[in-house]
Phi, psi and omega in degrees: 000145180241132176250128178254142184237142173286153185278079179282321177232187176291153189302312184300317180295314182298314183290325177293318180292327182276347186305315177299325177293318178301315180296320177300314181294320178301317181293316183287323182272338179072026179222154176295140180232128176250140178247130177239120173266110185285160181273354178197167177292325178299319180296322179294315179298315179298320180299320178284322180298325181266012177061025174270342177234131184269315181232131181242145172259112188248160162280166183302314184284323179293331174297316179295322177296316182297321183289347175282347182255339185198165178275128184232158178235108174293138186248294183220161176220151181283138171253116186270153186298324186255347186223006180069220182268359184255157173217186184221157168268135180237145168247122184243154175226173173291138182303319184263014183277351177078006180263122183232006180208163177299319183299327181285357177279350183302130180081004181259170173278145180218136181247130170256164178281297186197149183294347178259001183279125180300306183277333185266001174204307190300309182293317174298321178300315179296322177300309181299318180298321180294337179259013178059038178258121173271099191299331182293337178251337182292318181268154176288329180201141171229153177204163176258118183281338177095336177207158177295318181303316184297323179298315180297319178295320180296320179294314180298323183270009177060035174274343175212158181278329184200166178195165180248132182216176175275139177297332180294310180294325178300310181293322179299317181291328174295312181299326181277357179073020183271341175226156179252108183296341179291345178267000186236156179223128178273116181259350178203142178224130183284173168291175180301136174244128176296146187296176184278114186270154164272128188231135180255150168298137183298334181271004176291141180317121182304328181291326177291317177302314182294315182293323176298313180300313180299316181298317181289326177294335185256357187299326181291338177265317186278330183215062184300327180290328177295313180296319180296318181289330179288308182200104186290350179277348182274128175277314180189175172255147177230157177292149181224147179243168184299325185297336180299339185258013178301321177300325178288323176299322179297319178295320179299320179295319179295318182286331173095162184293324180297319177298314181302315181294313186297321188258344184236330191246346183277121178284152180291000000 
């Protein structure tokens, strides 16, 4: 079985952190498991569409994009100790940069994560659109940093004026002592976003789907140190259904099919 992961951090870090979980799953499922950290959200969707990836770990919006291409079964989602199953998109600036509002970003540099990132692009894009801001002309420069971590480092090192990231990655890096929140300022916070689900191809053997789900639901009891080493902010995994993502589907409808294709489904 193959598990595909969205690029939240650099590949080596993500695969090293997930390795104990992979070994746990191999033992519980009794089958070899390979983990692939894709270089983009499009790659993850293509991998599942072409049956090269069996179960994918998606962001909320990339899951909705993927289901427009194939039949999928959401399995589990992480419930975090401090925020439950929800998280937020944040726009941050340098504390001493003098920027305290979206309007004050005009003419500044801005960093997104990836065009497929729910918190690192989609929600900020929807925000700008709701305020009639054409971000490609509003900012002096925009770029995709490739990961949430990189955006925070770029802001701290004054490589960019502002950026959009996930509240989960923000808090994790604070907890790990890798960033100093006193140097940063949150100028915008989104409404609740349902968490990143593990999703199976609908044609994947039902017994594998069931056994994967059971294993993840029990990991906090059966292997708490494994879960802690992977992500100490996760309390446990819970089952999730498709309806939980209806608010994201509504945003997808507003943004339109052309947007979905351009940012999630179009291969390079």
